[in-house]
C-alpha positions in Angstrom: 35.5 -85.6 33.9 37.5 -83.5 36.5 36.6 -83.0 40.1 38.7 -81.3 42.8 37.8 -81.2 46.5 39.6 -79.2 49.1 42.8 -78.7 47.1 45.6 -76.8 48.8 49.1 -76.3 47.6 51.9 -75.0 49.9 55.5 -74.6 48.7 58.2 -74.6 51.3 61.6 -72.8 51.1 63.5 -73.7 54.3 61.3 -72.5 57.1 59.2 -70.3 54.9 55.9 -71.6 53.6 54.1 -70.1 50.6 50.4 -71.1 50.3 49.5 -70.9 46.6 46.1 -72.7 46.5 43.8 -72.3 49.5 41.0 -74.8 49.3 39.8 -75.3 45.7 36.6 -77.1 44.9 35.5 -77.5 41.3 33.8 -79.8 38.7 34.4 -79.8 35.0 32.0 -81.9 32.9 32.9 -84.1 29.9 33.1 -82.1 26.7 33.0 -78.7 28.5 35.2 -75.7 27.6 36.2 -73.9 30.8 38.6 -71.0 31.2 40.5 -70.2 34.4 40.9 -66.5 34.6 43.1 -64.6 37.0 46.1 -62.2 37.4 49.7 -63.4 37.4 50.6 -65.2 40.6 46.9 -66.1 41.4 47.7 -69.9 41.3 46.3 -70.6 37.8 49.2 -72.7 36.5 49.6 -74.5 39.8 46.0 -75.5 39.7 46.3 -76.7 36.1 49.4 -78.8 36.9 47.5 -80.4 39.8 44.4 -81.1 37.7 46.7 -82.7 35.1 48.4 -85.1 37.5 51.8 -83.3 37.2 52.0 -81.8 40.7 50.6 -83.4 43.9 48.5 -81.2 46.1 49.5 -80.6 49.7 46.0 -81.5 50.7 42.8 -82.5 48.9 41.6 -84.9 46.3 41.6 -84.8 42.5 39.4 -87.2 40.4 40.1 -87.7 36.7 37.4 -89.7 34.9 36.3 -91.1 38.3 39.7 -92.1 39.6 41.5 -90.6 42.5 44.6 -89.7 40.5 46.9 -89.0 43.5 45.8 -92.3 45.1 47.5 -94.1 42.3 51.1 -95.3 42.2 53.5 -93.2 40.2 53.5 -95.5 37.3 49.7 -95.8 37.2 49.4 -92.0 37.5 51.8 -91.6 34.5 49.7 -94.1 32.5 46.5 -92.2 33.3 48.1 -88.9 32.4 49.3 -90.3 29.1 46.0 -91.9 28.3 43.7 -89.1 29.4 45.5 -85.7 29.1 47.1 -83.5 26.5 49.1 -80.5 27.6 49.6 -77.2 25.7 52.1 -74.8 27.3 52.9 -71.1 26.6 56.4 -71.8 25.5 55.5 -74.7 23.1 58.3 -77.1 24.3 59.0 -78.5 20.9 62.3 -80.3 20.4 64.4 -78.1 18.1 66.3 -80.9 16.5 63.1 -82.7 15.3 60.7 -81.8 12.5 57.1 -80.8 13.2 56.0 -84.3 12.2 58.5 -85.9 14.5 57.6 -83.7 17.4 53.9 -84.5 17.0 54.6 -88.2 16.7 56.6 -88.5 19.9 53.8 -89.0 22.4 52.3 -91.6 20.1 55.6 -93.5 20.0 55.8 -93.4 23.8 52.2 -94.6 24.3 51.3 -98.2 24.2 48.1 -97.4 22.5 48.5 -96.3 18.9 45.8 -94.9 16.6 44.9 -96.8 13.5 47.7 -96.4 11.0 50.2 -95.6 13.8 51.4 -92.3 15.2 52.8 -91.1 11.8 49.4 -91.3 10.2 47.7 -89.6 13.2 50.4 -86.9 13.3 50.0 -86.1 9.6 46.2 -86.0 10.0 46.5 -83.6 13.0 49.1 -81.3 11.3 46.6 -81.0 8.5 43.8 -80.2 10.9 45.9 -77.3 12.5 46.9 -75.9 9.1 50.4 -77.3 8.9 50.0 -80.0 6.3 52.6 -78.2 4.1 55.1 -77.8 7.0 55.6 -81.4 8.1 59.3 -81.4 7.6 60.1 -77.9 9.0 61.9 -77.7 12.3 60.6 -75.4 15.1 63.2 -72.7 14.2 61.6 -72.5 10.7 58.1 -72.0 12.1 56.5 -68.8 13.4 55.3 -68.6 17.0 51.7 -69.3 15.9 52.8 -72.2 13.8 54.8 -73.6 16.7 51.8 -73.4 19.0 49.7 -75.1 16.4 52.2 -77.9 16.2 52.2 -78.1 20.0 48.4 -78.5 19.9 48.6 -81.3 17.4 51.2 -83.0 19.6 48.8 -82.8 22.6 46.1 -84.4 20.5 48.1 -87.3 19.1 46.9 -89.9 21.7 43.3 -88.7 21.5 43.1 -87.3 25.1 39.8 -86.9 26.8 41.1 -83.7 28.4 43.2 -80.9 26.9 44.8 -78.5 29.4 46.2 -75.3 28.1 48.4 -73.0 30.1 48.4 -69.4 28.6 48.4 -70.9 25.1 48.3 -67.4 23.5 50.8 -65.7 25.9 53.6 -65.5 23.4 51.6 -64.6 20.4 50.3 -61.4 18.8 46.5 -60.8 19.0 45.7 -62.2 15.5 47.7 -65.4 16.0 46.2 -65.7 19.5 42.7 -65.5 18.1 43.6 -68.2 15.6 44.8 -70.5 18.4 41.6 -70.0 20.4 39.5 -70.6 17.3 41.5 -73.9 16.8 41.0 -75.0 20.4 37.3 -74.4 20.1 37.3 -76.6 17.0 39.2 -79.3 18.8 36.7 -79.1 21.7 33.8 -79.7 19.3 35.3 -82.0 16.7 37.7 -84.1 18.9 35.2 -84.1 21.8 38.0 -83.1 24.2 37.2 -81.5 27.5 39.1 -78.2 27.3 40.5 -76.1 30.1 42.4 -72.9 29.2 44.3 -70.9 31.8 44.6 -67.2 30.9 44.9 -63.7 32.3 43.1 -62.2 29.3 39.3 -61.6 29.7 38.6 -61.6 26.0 40.0 -65.1 25.7 38.2 -66.3 28.8 34.9 -65.1 27.5 35.1 -67.6 24.6 34.5 -70.5 27.1 31.3 -72.1 28.1 32.1 -71.2 31.7 34.7 -69.0 33.5 36.3 -69.9 36.8 37.9 -66.8 38.4 40.9 -67.4 40.7 42.4 -64.8 43.0 44.9 -65.2 45.8 44.6 -69.0 45.5 40.8 -69.2 45.8 38.0 -69.5 43.3 35.7 -66.5 43.4 
């Protein structure tokens, strides 16, 4: 489902160059649950953004479902990202003026492909799946951190992505809430058949995956 070959990422600040990724090769199979484990600053989030077609590598190739994603035009890449990938971030990124239901519906409204019954029906179904069926009309400020992250997971799933990419999804949560989020992601991996990639610096979370990729100083160990 995901393949990276010789991926480098160098950020520049004037004359200064900061190499973040230094030749990453990896394969992630369809339906696999993979964790990317490493300390802060190791390049985990940069790698996830490149795999998710958000940030072009300085060098190297990334294939998503067989397509060279950075060989596509910007519009085609955006379409592939919308069709194939769901993102879950550490800071939720829910829109504060919208309800949980409206937040979850948004990607479905933007997408040209709607699930049967439309995005509202799919959003209600997913909010029920993540345990927020009674909180549809609550705004983010009325939800706990764990509930906000559950809503963010539901939003990431609304277009039935083949790949779910999670960047420190438990980073802002207490240990009990964090465990609940990982339990939920495991269920999504099995029940929604989504390939799951979780970036974390916590070994206990990484151990839940089928496979652990360890990254240090921009290289996979």
